[in-house]
C-alpha positions as CSV (number, residue, x, y, z in Angstrom):
1,M,-52.3,71.4,-6.3
2,A,-50.0,71.0,-3.3
3,D,-52.2,68.3,-1.9
4,I,-52.1,66.4,-5.3
5,E,-48.3,66.7,-5.4
6,I,-48.0,65.4,-1.8
7,E,-50.2,62.4,-2.7
8,I,-48.1,61.7,-5.8
9,I,-44.9,61.8,-3.7
10,T,-46.4,59.6,-1.0
11,F,-47.5,57.1,-3.7
12,K,-44.1,57.0,-5.2
13,I,-42.5,56.4,-1.8
14,I,-45.0,53.6,-1.1
15,I,-44.1,52.0,-4.5
16,Q,-40.4,52.3,-3.8
17,M,-40.8,50.7,-0.3
18,K,-42.8,47.9,-1.8
19,N,-40.2,47.3,-4.5
20,L,-37.5,47.4,-1.8
21,L,-39.4,44.9,0.3
22,I,-39.8,42.6,-2.7
23,F,-36.1,42.9,-3.5
24,M,-35.1,42.1,0.1
25,S,-37.5,39.1,0.2
26,I,-35.9,37.8,-3.0
27,A,-32.4,38.3,-1.7
28,V,-33.3,36.6,1.6
29,L,-34.8,33.7,-0.4
30,F,-31.7,33.2,-2.5
31,A,-29.5,33.5,0.6
32,Q,-31.5,30.8,2.3
33,Q,-31.3,28.6,-0.8
34,G,-27.5,29.2,-0.9
35,L,-27.2,28.2,2.8
36,A,-29.3,25.2,2.2
37,Q,-27.1,24.1,-0.7
38,T,-23.9,24.5,1.3
39,K,-24.9,23.6,4.8
40,S,-23.1,20.3,4.3
41,I,-20.3,19.0,2.0
42,S,-19.2,15.5,1.0
43,V,-15.7,14.5,1.9
44,N,-14.3,11.7,-0.3
45,N,-11.2,9.6,-0.4
46,V,-8.6,9.9,-3.1
47,N,-6.5,6.8,-3.5
48,V,-2.7,7.3,-3.8
49,S,0.4,5.1,-4.0
50,C,3.2,6.3,-1.7
51,N,6.7,4.9,-1.9
52,Y,9.2,4.9,0.9
53,R,11.9,2.7,2.5
54,D,11.1,0.5,5.5
55,L,13.5,0.8,8.4
56,P,14.9,-2.4,10.0
57,E,12.7,-3.9,12.7
58,T,15.7,-5.4,14.4
59,P,18.7,-3.2,13.5
60,L,22.1,-4.7,13.8
61,N,25.2,-2.9,15.1
62,P,26.5,-1.5,12.8
63,I,23.1,-0.8,11.2
64,Y,24.7,-0.7,7.7
65,F,26.8,-3.8,6.9
66,N,28.0,-6.2,4.3
67,Y,26.8,-9.7,3.9
68,A,27.5,-12.8,1.8
69,V,25.4,-15.8,0.7
70,K,26.3,-19.4,0.7
71,V,24.0,-22.0,-1.0
72,N,23.8,-25.7,-0.5
73,I,21.8,-27.6,-3.2
74,N,21.3,-31.2,-2.0
75,G,18.7,-32.2,-4.6
76,V,19.6,-34.2,-7.7
77,Q,16.8,-32.8,-9.8
78,S,17.5,-29.2,-9.0
79,G,16.7,-27.2,-12.2
80,V,18.4,-24.2,-10.6
81,S,22.0,-23.2,-10.0
82,E,23.7,-22.1,-6.9
83,S,24.6,-18.8,-8.5
84,E,20.9,-18.1,-9.2
85,L,20.0,-18.7,-5.6
86,V,22.9,-16.5,-4.4
87,K,21.6,-13.8,-6.7
88,Y,18.0,-13.9,-5.4
89,S,19.0,-14.2,-1.7
90,T,19.3,-10.6,-0.5
91,I,19.1,-8.1,2.3
92,A,17.6,-4.9,0.8
93,G,19.8,-1.9,1.1
94,Q,22.8,-3.7,2.5
95,V,26.1,-4.4,0.8
96,K,26.4,-7.8,-0.8
97,I,30.0,-9.2,-1.2
98,D,31.3,-12.5,-2.7
99,N,33.7,-13.6,0.1
100,P,31.9,-15.2,3.1
101,S,35.0,-15.0,5.2
102,R,35.0,-11.2,5.0
103,A,31.3,-10.7,5.5
104,D,29.7,-9.1,8.6
105,V,26.7,-11.3,8.1
106,L,26.5,-14.7,6.5
107,I,23.3,-16.2,5.0
108,E,23.2,-19.9,4.3
109,L,20.4,-21.4,2.2
110,S,20.0,-25.1,1.9
111,T,17.6,-27.0,-0.4
112,G,16.7,-30.8,-0.4
113,N,15.0,-33.2,-2.8
114,I,11.7,-33.4,-4.5
115,I,10.0,-36.5,-3.2
116,V,6.8,-37.7,-5.0
117,T,4.5,-39.1,-2.3
118,Q,1.5,-39.8,-4.5
119,R,0.6,-40.0,-8.2
120,E,-2.8,-40.9,-9.7
121,I,-4.9,-40.5,-12.8
122,K,-8.2,-38.8,-11.9
123,E,-11.2,-39.4,-14.0
124,R,-14.0,-36.9,-14.7
125,K,-17.3,-38.0,-16.2
126,V,-19.5,-35.6,-18.3
127,E,-23.0,-36.5,-19.5
128,N,-24.7,-34.5,-22.2
129,K,-28.4,-35.0,-23.1
130,D,-29.5,-34.3,-26.7
131,K,-32.6,-32.0,-26.4
132,K,-34.2,-33.4,-29.5
133,T,-33.6,-37.2,-29.2
134,G,-33.1,-37.4,-25.5
135,N,-30.0,-39.6,-26.1
136,V,-27.3,-39.2,-23.5
137,T,-23.6,-39.2,-24.5
138,T,-20.9,-39.8,-21.9
139,T,-17.4,-38.3,-22.2
140,Y,-14.5,-39.1,-19.8
141,Y,-11.6,-36.8,-19.1
142,Y,-8.3,-37.7,-17.4
143,K,-5.6,-35.8,-15.7
144,V,-2.4,-36.5,-13.7
145,V,-2.5,-35.5,-10.0
146,V,0.8,-35.5,-8.1
147,K,1.6,-34.8,-4.5
148,Y,5.2,-34.2,-3.5
149,T,7.3,-32.7,-0.8
150,F,10.4,-30.4,-0.8
151,T,12.6,-29.2,1.9
152,S,14.5,-25.9,2.3
153,S,16.0,-24.0,5.3
154,Y,18.1,-21.0,6.0
155,I,20.3,-19.7,8.8
156,I,21.6,-16.1,9.2
157,R,24.7,-15.5,11.3
158,K,26.7,-12.6,12.5
159,G,30.0,-14.1,13.5
160,Q,29.2,-17.0,15.8
161,E,25.8,-15.6,16.7
162,V,22.7,-17.1,15.1
163,L,20.4,-14.2,14.2
164,L,17.6,-16.1,12.4
165,K,16.5,-19.5,11.3
166,G,13.7,-20.6,9.0
167,E,12.2,-23.4,7.0
168,P,10.3,-22.1,4.0
169,Y,9.4,-25.6,3.0
170,S,9.4,-28.9,4.9
171,T,8.1,-32.5,4.5
172,L,5.1,-31.4,6.5
173,R,4.0,-29.0,3.8
174,A,2.7,-31.1,0.8
175,Q,2.7,-29.6,-2.7
176,N,0.2,-30.5,-5.5
177,Y,0.4,-30.6,-9.2
178,E,-2.4,-31.2,-11.8
179,S,-1.9,-31.7,-15.5
180,K,-4.3,-30.6,-18.2
181,E,-7.1,-33.0,-19.0
182,Y,-6.9,-35.7,-21.7
183,K,-9.7,-37.7,-23.3
184,D,-7.7,-40.9,-23.0
185,R,-6.2,-42.4,-19.8
186,K,-3.1,-43.7,-21.6
187,A,-2.4,-40.2,-23.0
188,A,-2.5,-38.8,-19.4
189,E,-0.1,-41.5,-18.2
190,A,2.2,-41.0,-21.2
191,F,2.3,-37.3,-20.5
192,W,3.6,-37.9,-17.0
193,N,6.1,-40.7,-18.0
194,D,7.5,-38.6,-20.8
195,N,7.8,-35.3,-18.9
196,K,8.2,-36.2,-15.2
197,D,12.0,-35.4,-15.1
198,A,11.4,-31.9,-16.6
199,L,8.4,-31.3,-14.4
200,I,10.2,-32.3,-11.2
201,A,13.1,-30.1,-12.2
202,Q,10.6,-27.2,-12.6
203,F,9.0,-28.0,-9.3
204,Y,12.5,-27.8,-7.7
205,R,13.4,-24.6,-9.4
206,D,10.1,-22.8,-8.5
207,L,10.3,-23.8,-4.8
208,A,14.0,-23.1,-4.5
209,L,13.5,-19.6,-5.8
210,K,10.5,-19.1,-3.6
211,S,12.7,-20.2,-0.6
212,A,15.2,-17.5,-1.6
213,N,12.4,-15.0,-1.8
214,T,11.1,-15.9,1.6
215,L,14.6,-15.7,3.1
216,S,15.1,-12.3,1.5
217,N,11.8,-10.9,2.8
218,A,12.5,-12.1,6.3
219,A,16.1,-10.7,6.3
220,S,15.2,-7.4,4.7
221,Q,12.3,-6.8,7.1
222,R,14.5,-7.3,10.1
223,Y,17.9,-6.0,9.1
224,G,17.5,-4.1,5.8
225,F,16.0,-1.1,4.1
226,L,13.3,-2.5,2.0
227,P,11.5,-0.3,-0.6
228,N,7.8,-0.3,0.1
229,T,4.7,0.9,-1.7
230,A,1.7,1.8,0.5
231,R,-1.9,2.2,-0.7
232,D,-3.0,5.3,1.1
233,V,-5.8,8.0,0.9
234,I,-6.0,11.7,1.1
235,K,-9.2,13.7,1.2
236,T,-11.1,15.8,-1.3
237,T,-14.5,17.5,-1.3
238,N,-17.6,17.2,-3.6
239,E,-20.1,20.1,-3.4
240,K,-20.4,22.3,-6.4
241,K,-22.3,25.0,-4.5
242,H,-19.5,25.4,-1.9
243,S,-17.2,28.3,-2.5
244,E,-14.1,26.2,-1.6
245,N,-15.0,23.1,-3.5
246,E,-12.9,23.7,-6.7
247,A,-9.9,25.0,-4.9
248,F,-9.9,22.1,-2.4
249,K,-10.2,19.6,-5.3
250,A,-7.4,21.2,-7.1
251,A,-5.2,21.1,-4.0
252,G,-6.0,17.4,-3.6
253,S,-5.0,16.7,-7.2
254,A,-1.7,18.6,-6.7
255,L,-1.1,16.7,-3.4
256,K,-1.7,13.4,-5.1
257,D,0.9,14.3,-7.8
258,V,3.5,15.3,-5.3
259,L,3.0,12.1,-3.2
260,T,3.1,9.9,-6.3
261,A,6.4,11.5,-7.4
262,M,8.0,10.6,-4.1
263,T,10.1,7.4,-4.2
264,S,12.0,5.3,-1.7
265,D,15.1,7.2,-2.8
266,V,13.7,10.7,-3.3
267,P,11.7,12.5,-0.6
268,L,8.8,14.9,-1.1
269,D,9.5,18.0,-3.0
270,R,9.5,20.6,-0.2
271,G,9.1,23.5,-2.6
272,K,5.9,22.0,-4.1
273,I,4.5,20.9,-0.8
274,N,4.9,24.2,1.2
275,G,2.1,26.0,-0.7
276,L,-0.3,23.1,-0.1
277,I,0.6,23.2,3.7
278,E,-0.3,26.9,3.8
279,Y,-3.5,26.3,1.9
280,Y,-4.7,23.5,4.2
281,K,-3.7,25.5,7.3
282,S,-5.9,28.4,6.0
283,I,-9.1,26.3,5.8
284,P,-9.9,26.2,9.5
285,E,-9.3,29.9,9.8
286,R,-11.7,30.7,7.0
287,Y,-14.3,28.1,8.0
288,P,-14.3,28.2,11.8
289,D,-18.0,27.6,12.7
290,P,-18.2,24.7,15.1
291,D,-21.9,24.1,14.4
292,H,-21.9,24.4,10.6
293,K,-21.7,21.0,9.0
294,A,-19.8,22.1,5.9
295,D,-17.2,24.0,8.0
296,V,-16.8,20.9,10.3
297,R,-16.2,18.6,7.4
298,I,-13.9,20.8,5.4
299,R,-11.8,21.4,8.5
300,Y,-11.5,17.6,9.0
301,A,-10.4,17.1,5.4
302,A,-7.8,19.9,5.7
303,W,-6.3,18.5,8.9
304,F,-6.4,15.0,7.6
305,N,-4.3,16.0,4.6
306,L,-1.9,17.9,6.8
307,C,-1.3,14.8,8.8
308,K,-0.6,12.8,5.7
309,I,1.8,15.5,4.4
310,Y,3.8,15.5,7.6
311,Y,3.8,11.7,7.7
312,Y,5.4,11.5,4.3
313,L,7.7,14.4,5.1
314,D,9.0,12.1,7.9
315,E,7.9,14.7,10.6
316,P,5.7,12.5,12.9
317,E,6.0,15.0,15.8
318,K,3.8,17.4,13.8
319,I,1.0,15.0,13.2
320,G,-0.3,14.9,16.7
321,E,-1.3,18.6,16.6
322,Y,-3.6,18.2,13.7
323,A,-4.8,14.7,14.7
324,D,-5.9,16.2,18.1
325,L,-7.8,18.8,16.2
326,I,-9.6,16.1,14.2
327,I,-10.6,14.4,17.4
328,K,-11.9,17.6,18.9
329,N,-13.7,18.5,15.7
330,D,-16.0,15.5,16.3
331,Y,-16.2,14.3,12.7
332,D,-14.6,11.0,11.9
333,S,-12.6,11.4,15.1
334,K,-11.4,7.8,15.0
335,D,-9.2,8.9,12.1
336,G,-7.4,11.2,14.5
337,L,-6.6,8.3,16.8
338,K,-5.3,6.2,13.8
339,L,-3.1,9.1,12.6
340,I,-1.7,9.5,16.1
341,Q,-0.9,5.8,16.2
342,S,0.9,6.0,12.8
343,A,2.9,8.9,14.1
344,E,3.9,7.0,17.2
345,E,5.0,4.0,15.2
346,L,7.1,6.1,12.9
347,M,8.7,7.9,15.9
348,T,9.5,4.4,17.4
349,A,11.2,3.3,14.2
350,F,13.2,6.5,14.1
351,D,14.3,6.2,17.7
352,K,15.2,2.5,17.3
353,T,17.4,3.1,14.2
354,G,18.6,6.7,14.8
355,I,17.5,7.4,11.2
356,R,15.0,10.3,10.7
357,T,14.0,9.6,7.1
358,R,12.5,6.9,5.0
359,H,13.6,8.3,1.6
360,F,17.2,7.8,0.9
361,V,19.8,5.7,-1.0
362,P,21.5,3.7,1.8
363,A,25.0,3.7,0.2
364,D,24.8,7.5,-0.2
365,Y,23.2,8.1,3.2
366,F,25.8,6.2,5.2
367,S,28.8,7.3,3.2
368,S,27.8,10.9,3.9
369,G,27.9,10.3,7.6
370,E,24.4,11.4,8.3
């Protein structure tokens, strides 16, 4: 009996060991499948619009000043008033006043005449063949084609010093107009004859307002605080089997919302962004393997987003640390170089102007003595 009991116990042990081996084999198989599913991870771009205020490329002294606009309309077919051109001639973020004699900076915009250099009736011939009869019918269409010139110029002064000159339009830059098509040459000619005065006035108005816009952009870029909207990207992940995927995607969505809420007047909400900073900083600590593709890519995405956060927090000095890590990480390392360049450009703008933010209301900022 003892021998039989020993054999039964031995048999049970063998069965248990076999079951254990089968279980371990299954566990290893599933583990290997899991590793295979998460050995890499996709990193995708998320487009985001970011608003901030450009700092002046050529800041004046003082950097915040008042200015006035003087307009000279020399054309007889203007279609636009001096007050309109004064209204649309601006330096973003600076103080506009009415009295030129009291202005720190004076803008003078001059517009000339519309001169029609060529007018012709152009003919277009269309032939249609009937599929059944083979007969060909010919139809003619006519339109008025006009070429004309317009002149405009501006000059910006600070006292007796000429800061900037420009010619948005000159006689060397021909303009073109084409009417709609008519089925009769006389109708096309009549359209021009009946409407030419109104059309020329409209030409004048459009080009004069475009001249004011060109002037405003040039002046605002050099001396003003122009609101700007940048099309930028942040990073997200796409791998359902990766344990961090959902959390990383949620963080990216939250980051996009915070960046979108930022305006040229209102900076990033620091309270909302701090949690995201801590989350992205934790990623490299939890996924440190230098040889694991998924770890390498998710670290890159986290460092990239940190660089973007500090860029829009107006803290360029902190970007270099994470951009260097991107370069050493050896995945899309060129992005690290681009991020370092953007940080350097921002620091240059700060050093040039003495202003350390791109999110402010100029009147409030300078009245507070910051």
